[in-house]
C-alpha positions in Angstrom: 58.8 93.2 64.3 57.8 96.8 64.5 60.4 98.8 66.5 61.1 102.4 67.2 64.8 103.0 67.5 65.3 106.0 69.7 68.9 106.7 68.8 69.3 105.5 65.3 71.6 108.4 64.4 74.0 107.4 67.1 73.9 103.8 66.1 74.6 104.5 62.4 77.3 107.0 63.3 79.2 104.4 65.2 78.3 101.4 63.1 81.9 100.9 61.8 83.3 100.9 65.3 80.6 98.5 66.5 81.3 96.0 63.8 85.1 96.4 64.2 84.8 95.4 67.9 82.3 92.6 67.3 84.5 91.1 64.5 87.7 91.6 66.4 86.2 89.7 69.4 85.0 86.9 67.2 88.4 86.7 65.5 90.2 86.5 68.8 87.8 84.0 70.4 86.6 82.0 67.5 83.1 82.5 68.9 80.4 85.2 69.4 79.0 85.1 72.9 76.4 87.9 72.7 73.5 89.0 70.5 72.7 91.3 67.6 69.3 92.1 66.1 70.0 91.2 62.4 68.2 89.1 59.8 68.6 85.4 59.7 70.7 85.6 56.5 73.1 88.1 58.0 73.5 86.0 61.1 74.4 83.0 59.0 76.9 85.1 57.1 78.3 86.5 60.3 78.8 83.5 62.4 81.7 81.2 61.4 81.2 77.4 60.9 84.7 76.8 62.4 87.4 78.7 64.3 89.6 78.6 61.2 87.1 80.1 58.9 87.0 83.4 60.8 90.7 83.9 60.3 90.3 84.2 56.5 90.8 87.9 56.0 88.8 88.0 52.7 86.0 86.2 54.4 86.2 88.7 57.3 85.7 91.6 54.9 82.7 89.9 53.2 81.2 89.2 56.6 81.7 92.8 57.7 80.1 94.2 54.6 77.1 91.8 54.9 76.6 92.7 58.5 76.8 96.5 57.9 74.5 96.3 54.9 72.1 94.1 56.7 72.1 96.3 59.8 71.5 99.5 57.8 68.8 97.8 55.7 67.1 96.3 58.7 66.9 99.7 60.4 65.6 101.3 57.1 63.0 98.6 56.6 61.8 98.8 60.2 61.4 102.5 60.0 59.6 102.3 56.7 57.3 99.6 58.0 56.6 101.6 61.1 55.9 104.8 59.2 53.4 103.0 56.9 51.7 100.8 59.4 51.7 103.1 62.4 51.9 106.6 60.9 49.2 108.0 63.2 51.4 107.3 66.2 54.1 109.9 65.5 53.3 111.7 68.7 54.0 108.5 70.7 57.3 108.1 69.0 58.2 111.7 69.4 57.4 111.6 73.1 59.3 108.4 74.0 62.0 110.5 75.7 59.4 111.6 78.3 57.1 108.4 78.2 60.0 106.1 79.1 59.8 107.3 82.7 56.2 106.0 83.1 56.5 102.9 80.9 57.5 99.6 82.5 61.1 98.6 82.3 60.2 95.4 80.4 59.1 97.4 77.4 62.5 98.6 76.3 65.0 96.2 74.8 68.5 96.8 73.5 69.2 96.1 69.8 73.0 96.0 70.0 75.0 94.3 72.7 78.8 94.5 73.1 80.6 91.3 74.2 82.2 92.4 77.5 83.3 90.4 80.5 80.5 89.9 82.9 77.8 89.8 80.3 76.7 91.8 77.2 76.3 95.5 77.9 73.8 97.5 76.0 75.5 100.7 74.9 74.3 101.7 71.4 70.6 101.9 70.9 67.3 101.3 72.6 64.4 99.8 70.8 60.8 100.2 71.9 58.1 97.8 70.7 55.4 100.2 69.6 52.5 97.7 69.8 53.5 96.8 73.4 53.6 100.5 74.3 50.1 101.0 72.9 48.8 97.9 74.8 50.4 99.2 78.0 48.8 102.6 77.6 45.4 100.8 77.2 46.1 98.9 80.4 47.1 102.2 82.1 43.9 103.9 81.1 41.8 100.9 82.3 43.5 100.9 85.7 43.0 104.6 86.1 39.2 104.1 85.5 39.1 101.8 88.5 40.7 104.2 90.9 38.9 105.4 94.0 41.5 107.5 95.9 40.5 111.1 95.1 43.7 113.0 95.2 45.6 110.2 93.4 42.8 109.7 90.9 42.7 113.4 90.0 46.3 113.3 88.9 45.9 110.0 87.2 42.8 111.1 85.3 44.7 114.1 84.0 47.5 111.8 82.9 45.0 109.6 81.2 43.8 112.6 79.2 47.4 113.3 78.2 48.1 109.8 76.9 44.8 109.7 75.1 46.0 112.7 73.1 49.3 111.1 72.4 47.8 107.9 71.2 45.6 110.0 68.8 48.7 111.6 67.4 48.2 115.0 69.1 50.9 116.6 71.3 49.3 117.9 74.5 49.6 121.6 75.2 52.4 122.4 77.6 50.1 124.2 80.0 48.0 121.0 80.4 51.2 119.0 81.2 52.2 121.7 83.7 48.7 121.3 85.4 49.3 117.5 85.5 52.7 118.1 87.2 51.1 120.3 89.9 48.4 117.7 90.5 51.0 114.9 90.7 53.0 116.8 93.2 49.9 117.6 95.3 48.7 114.0 95.2 52.1 112.7 96.2 52.2 114.8 99.3 48.6 114.1 100.3 48.9 110.3 100.0 49.6 108.3 103.1 53.2 107.2 103.4 52.1 103.5 103.2 50.8 104.0 99.7 54.2 103.2 98.2 53.1 102.1 94.7 50.8 105.1 94.2 53.5 107.5 95.3 56.0 105.8 93.0 53.6 106.3 90.0 53.1 110.0 90.8 56.9 110.5 91.0 57.3 108.9 87.6 54.6 111.2 86.2 56.4 114.2 87.6 59.5 113.1 85.7 57.5 112.7 82.5 56.1 116.2 82.9 59.6 117.6 83.6 61.0 116.2 80.3 57.9 117.1 78.3 57.6 120.8 79.4 61.3 121.5 79.1 61.9 119.6 75.8 58.8 120.7 73.9 59.5 123.0 71.0 56.6 125.4 70.5 57.7 126.3 67.0 58.1 122.8 65.7 55.2 121.5 67.7 57.1 118.4 68.9 59.6 117.2 71.6 63.3 117.6 70.9 65.9 115.3 72.3 67.4 116.1 75.7 70.9 116.8 74.2 69.4 119.3 71.8 67.8 121.6 74.4 69.5 124.7 75.8 71.9 124.4 78.7 69.4 126.3 80.9 66.8 123.7 80.2 69.2 120.9 80.8 70.1 122.4 84.2 66.5 122.7 85.1 65.8 119.0 84.2 68.9 117.9 86.1 68.1 119.9 89.3 64.5 118.6 89.3 65.5 115.0 88.6 68.1 115.2 91.5 65.3 116.1 93.9 62.9 113.5 92.5 65.5 110.8 92.8 66.0 111.7 96.4 62.3 111.1 96.9 62.6 107.8 95.1 65.4 106.8 97.5 63.3 107.8 100.6 60.4 105.8 99.2 62.7 102.8 98.7 63.9 103.0 102.4 60.4 103.4 103.8 59.1 100.4 101.9 61.7 98.0 103.2 60.0 95.0 104.8 56.9 95.5 102.6 55.8 92.4 100.7 56.1 94.4 97.4 59.5 95.8 98.3 61.4 93.9 95.6 59.0 95.1 92.9 59.4 98.6 94.2 63.2 98.3 94.2 63.3 97.0 90.6 61.1 99.9 89.4 63.2 102.5 91.2 66.4 101.0 89.9 65.0 101.2 86.4 64.2 104.9 86.9 67.7 105.5 88.1 69.2 103.9 85.0 66.7 105.8 82.8 67.6 109.1 84.4 71.3 108.5 84.3 72.0 110.4 81.1 70.1 113.4 82.4 72.0 113.9 85.6 75.5 112.6 84.6 78.3 114.3 86.5 81.4 112.9 84.9 81.8 109.9 82.6 84.8 110.3 80.5 88.5 109.4 80.0 91.7 111.5 80.5 95.4 111.1 80.0 97.4 111.5 83.2 101.1 110.8 82.8 101.6 107.3 81.5 98.0 106.3 82.4 94.7 106.4 80.8 92.2 107.3 83.6 88.6 106.6 83.2 86.7 108.9 85.5 83.1 108.0 86.6 81.3 110.4 89.0 77.7 110.0 90.1 75.5 110.6 93.1 75.6 107.8 95.6 71.8 107.3 95.5 72.1 106.5 91.8 73.7 103.1 92.6 71.2 100.3 92.1 70.9 97.3 94.4 71.9 93.9 93.0 74.3 93.0 90.2 71.4 92.2 87.8 70.4 95.8 88.0 73.9 97.2 87.7 74.4 100.7 86.2 76.8 100.8 83.3 79.1 103.7 82.5 79.7 104.8 78.9 82.4 102.9 77.0 85.7 104.5 76.1 88.6 103.5 73.9 92.2 103.5 74.9 95.5 102.4 73.4 97.6 100.0 75.4 101.4 100.2 75.6 101.6 97.6 72.8 99.6 99.9 70.5 96.5 97.7 70.7 93.2 99.6 71.0 90.7 98.3 73.5 87.4 99.4 75.0 87.0 100.0 78.7 83.7 100.2 80.6 82.6 99.9 84.2 79.4 98.9 86.0 78.3 99.6 89.6 75.8 98.2 92.1 75.4 97.8 95.8 74.3 94.9 98.0 71.9 94.8 100.9 74.7 95.6 103.3 75.6 98.9 101.5 78.8 97.6 100.0 79.6 99.2 96.6 80.8 96.8 93.9 82.6 98.1 90.8 83.1 95.8 87.8 85.7 96.6 85.1 84.8 95.4 81.6 87.6 94.8 79.1 87.3 92.7 75.9 89.4 90.0 77.3 88.9 87.7 80.3 92.7 87.1 80.7 94.0 88.0 84.2 97.0 89.7 82.6 94.8 92.4 81.0 93.4 93.3 84.5 96.6 92.9 86.5 97.8 96.5 85.9 94.4 98.1 86.6 94.2 100.3 89.7 91.1 101.8 91.2 90.7 104.8 93.5 87.4 105.8 95.0 86.5 109.3 96.2 83.6 110.2 98.4 82.4 113.7 99.0 79.6 114.2 101.5 76.5 116.0 100.3 76.0 119.7 101.1 79.0 119.9 103.4 81.5 121.8 101.2 84.1 119.3 102.3 87.0 118.0 100.2 86.5 114.5 98.6 88.1 111.8 100.7 90.0 108.9 99.2 88.8 105.3 99.7 90.9 102.4 98.4 88.6 99.6 97.2 89.5 96.0 98.0 89.9 93.7 95.0 87.4 90.8 95.0 88.5 89.0 91.8 90.0 89.8 88.4 87.2 92.1 87.4 85.6 93.3 90.6 86.4 95.8 93.4 84.4 96.6 96.5 84.1 99.5 99.0 82.4 98.6 102.3 80.3 101.6 103.5 78.0 99.7 105.8 79.4 101.5 108.9 78.5 105.0 107.5 75.5 106.7 109.2 74.9 108.8 106.0 75.9 107.6 102.5 74.5 110.6 100.6 77.1 112.4 98.5 79.2 112.4 95.3 80.8 109.1 94.5 83.8 109.0 92.0 85.8 106.2 90.6 89.2 106.7 89.0 90.3 103.7 86.9 93.9 103.7 86.0 95.5 101.6 83.3 98.8 102.1 81.5 98.3 103.4 78.0 96.8 106.4 76.0 93.3 107.7 76.3 91.8 108.1 72.8 88.1 108.6 71.9 84.8 108.5 73.8 82.0 106.1 72.9 79.1 106.3 72.7 78.7 109.6 74.6 80.2 112.6 72.9 82.0 114.5 75.7 83.8 117.6 74.7 87.6 117.5 75.3 88.7 119.1 78.5 91.9 119.4 80.4 92.2 117.1 83.5 92.1 119.9 86.1 89.8 117.5 88.1 92.7 115.1 88.3 95.2 117.7 89.7 94.9 116.4 93.2 95.5 112.8 92.1 98.4 113.5 89.7 100.9 112.8 92.4 99.6 109.3 92.4 100.1 108.8 88.7 103.3 106.9 88.9 103.9 103.1 88.7 105.2 102.9 92.3 102.2 104.8 93.6 99.9 102.6 91.7 101.4 99.5 93.1 100.6 100.9 96.6 97.1 101.7 95.6 96.6 98.2 94.2 97.8 96.8 97.5 95.5 99.0 99.5 94.8 98.3 103.1 94.0 94.6 102.9 97.1 93.6 104.7 96.0 95.7 107.7 92.6 94.0 107.7 94.2 90.6 107.6 96.6 91.6 110.4 93.7 92.7 112.6 91.8 89.5 111.9 94.7 87.5 113.2 94.9 89.4 116.5 93.2 87.9 119.5 92.7 91.2 121.3 89.1 92.2 122.0 89.8 95.9 121.3 92.6 96.9 118.9 93.4 99.6 116.3 95.6 99.1 113.3 96.8 102.5 112.1 97.6 102.2 108.4 99.9 105.0 107.2 100.3 105.2 103.4 103.0 107.6 102.3 102.4 108.3 98.6 105.3 110.9 98.5 108.9 110.6 97.5 110.1 112.0 100.9 110.6 110.4 104.3 108.1 111.3 107.0 109.4 111.1 110.6 107.2 109.4 113.2 107.2 109.9 117.0 106.6 107.2 119.6 102.9 106.9 120.5 101.4 108.6 123.5 98.6 106.4 124.9 95.9 107.5 127.3 94.6 103.9 127.4 96.1 100.7 126.0 99.6 100.3 124.6 101.4 99.6 121.3 101.6 95.9 120.4 104.9 94.3 121.3 104.8 92.0 118.3 104.6 95.0 115.8 107.4 97.5 116.5 106.5 101.1 116.2 108.7 102.6 113.4 110.5 105.9 113.7 109.9 107.0 110.1 107.7 106.3 107.0 109.9 105.6 104.0 109.0 107.2 100.7 106.2 105.4 98.8 105.5 103.0 101.6 102.7 101.5 103.7 103.2 101.0 107.4 100.8 99.2 109.8 101.0 100.3 113.4 99.1 98.3 116.0 97.7 99.5 119.4 95.6 97.3 121.7 93.6 97.4 124.9 95.5 96.6 128.1 94.5 93.3 129.7 91.7 93.5 132.3 91.1 97.1 131.4 87.8 98.6 130.4 89.2 101.6 128.7 89.9 100.3 125.2 92.8 101.9 123.3 93.3 105.6 122.6 96.5 107.6 121.7 98.3 109.8 119.3 101.5 110.1 117.3 103.3 113.0 115.6 104.2 112.9 111.9 106.9 115.4 110.9 106.3 116.3 107.2 109.3 118.7 107.0 111.5 120.7 109.4 108.7 122.7 110.9 105.3 121.2 109.7 103.9 118.5 112.0 100.6 116.5 112.0 99.1 115.3 115.3 97.2 112.0 114.6 94.7 110.9 117.3 92.6 107.7 117.5 90.1 106.3 120.0 88.6 102.8 120.0 86.7 102.5 123.3 85.9 99.2 125.0 82.3 100.1 125.8 80.9 102.1 122.9 77.9 103.2 124.9 79.8 106.1 126.4 81.9 106.8 123.4 82.2 105.6 119.8 85.2 105.2 117.5 86.7 108.5 116.6 89.8 110.1 115.2 91.4 113.5 115.0 93.9 115.4 113.0 95.7 118.6 113.9 98.7 120.4 112.4 101.1 123.0 113.6 104.5 124.6 112.8 107.3 124.4 115.3 109.2 121.7 117.1 108.2 118.1 117.5 106.4 117.5 120.8 108.0 115.1 123.3 106.0 112.0 124.3 105.1 113.6 127.6 103.9 116.8 126.0 101.8 114.9 123.5 100.3 112.8 126.3 99.3 115.9 128.2 97.9 117.5 125.0 95.5 114.6 124.3 94.6 113.6 127.9 91.1 115.1 127.8 90.2 113.9 124.3 87.7 113.1 123.0 85.4 114.8 125.5 87.2 118.2 125.4 88.6 119.2 122.0 91.9 120.9 121.5 91.7 124.6 121.0 95.3 125.7 120.7 96.0 124.2 117.3 94.1 123.5 114.1 92.5 120.2 115.3 89.6 118.3 113.7 87.8 115.6 115.6 85.5 113.2 113.7 83.3 110.3 114.5 84.1 107.2 112.5 80.5 106.6 111.5 80.4 110.0 109.8 82.7 108.5 107.1 85.9 109.4 105.4 87.3 112.9 105.6 90.0 114.8 103.7 91.9 117.5 105.6 93.8 120.2 103.9 97.1 121.0 105.6 99.4 123.9 104.8 102.1 123.7 102.1 99.9 121.6 99.8 99.8 118.6 102.0 96.5 116.6 102.3 95.5 113.9 104.7 92.6 111.5 103.7 91.3 109.4 106.7 88.8 106.7 107.2 88.0 104.6 110.3 85.8 101.6 110.8 83.3 101.5 113.7 83.9 98.1 115.3 86.0 97.2 118.4 88.8 95.8 116.2 89.2 99.0 114.1 91.2 100.0 111.1 92.3 103.6 110.8 93.3 104.3 107.1 95.5 107.3 106.6 96.7 108.5 103.1 99.3 111.3 103.0 99.6 113.2 99.7 101.6 116.2 98.7 99.4 117.7 95.9 102.0 120.0 94.5 105.7 120.8 95.0 106.2 122.1 98.4 106.9 125.8 98.8 110.4 126.6 100.1 
């Protein structure tokens, strides 16, 4: 089978590590539950006839040598065969980094799969069947000849000229590709919004042109790999791709309900995954105290829909507390209800290996300059966590997952990410203790369960998570409507490293819902005013919350009630107070003396108000 391996160098560079992991998995499990593109003889040598045979160390070494030799020989033979039989298609091979954006997803296949929980994850190399690429290009040219829409056809005819040159082993001139880009942009904006498929193709062509024009080396007369271009060129590609992916997302939303929506969705998800390496924000691993922390940051619109189309992070290696080396990886997808699902992939399926994993999610709204707010995902099963964002009116922003596991961070694989300090983790370092992680793992699920068991039509559970080693004093609530639940006493303080659930409810026969406030005393003089409002009839007002802080004495209950009496209609103006609609999503509010409050509230009548209190550094005396 003729194949073009796009990243052979990376595959060969990591061959030892690949085989170590494959053989280790087979040794532990006595089986091999994934696939590898090797010769028949190598596969026969590789797979054991029995579970005992694989434990023979001498046999293991022979198997490893056979696999490595066969793998290297296979790649060499395929390359030689390709060069001899298809030598005139060097331009196609050299342009695959740009062509992959316009080729169908079905044309690329992974040659190496790692055995990981939840299915094999392709992490090493991508193979392209050259014959299928050429056949697809012929089909593309034929379909262009049948076009009738003028603006769209003008761009597609130019694209046809470009691929004709590539199939004849000629690299198109950059100025011609730049002309194609202009035509594709013009055609995209002139097309009717109902022309989903045509607009999709023009966006893909724009991405092809972006890679080609910025990665073409005039001196060498060929395209260079993305990671070899200058930082300025990388930034240009990244910025353009970000804008194009926003257009893809708009196209996806506007095509909902269309009979071809699923095909559109699959094509757009493929583009997201193809673009991932070009617009990566953070995909690495750090050491933070006693924890290895895998950090994965991406733009929220990069999350594909459906587990089958899940986006995979890079794979990293860490050393457990028992000195065992393991690989850790994550995958992410969303469902139709806008719930984010994060899968953690470790070599083992044993629950014990996942029991000490903790996950923190941060969300930072786009173009607001706001601080990232913390969301604590709910654990679905051993391997999966979820974050429900269906109530958000706008989900555009930066999404970050911090995956904590006790042990030592070691090397990155397969992406080479230069070593950096963990300044980005500074704000989360106060959480990097075992007691804090236990609270994070517990999350706010108990509050949700508590609320489900309440019969009240309108109620609010105020969840206060104190992730600090100091006591926080709490005042009695002042309620403008409703009252505290008699069955859940209101505490006078929040103990260190604790989670407290406070319940407020609507009064019987009242149409006012429940609204009130409490004062949290962080130290002798610093106080936080926490306000919530869950109305009975959301036509006149929607769920909202507010946070203010001040220095001075603690307010009395009467003073606090007078202070909040006109909320939420009339905001407070005599202290630093921030009022937010629940549907606007989580917020993080900076308080003086290095205190930070991260808050999130659901939008239904039985609401949960999640409050996380963190002291980011030692308090100034």
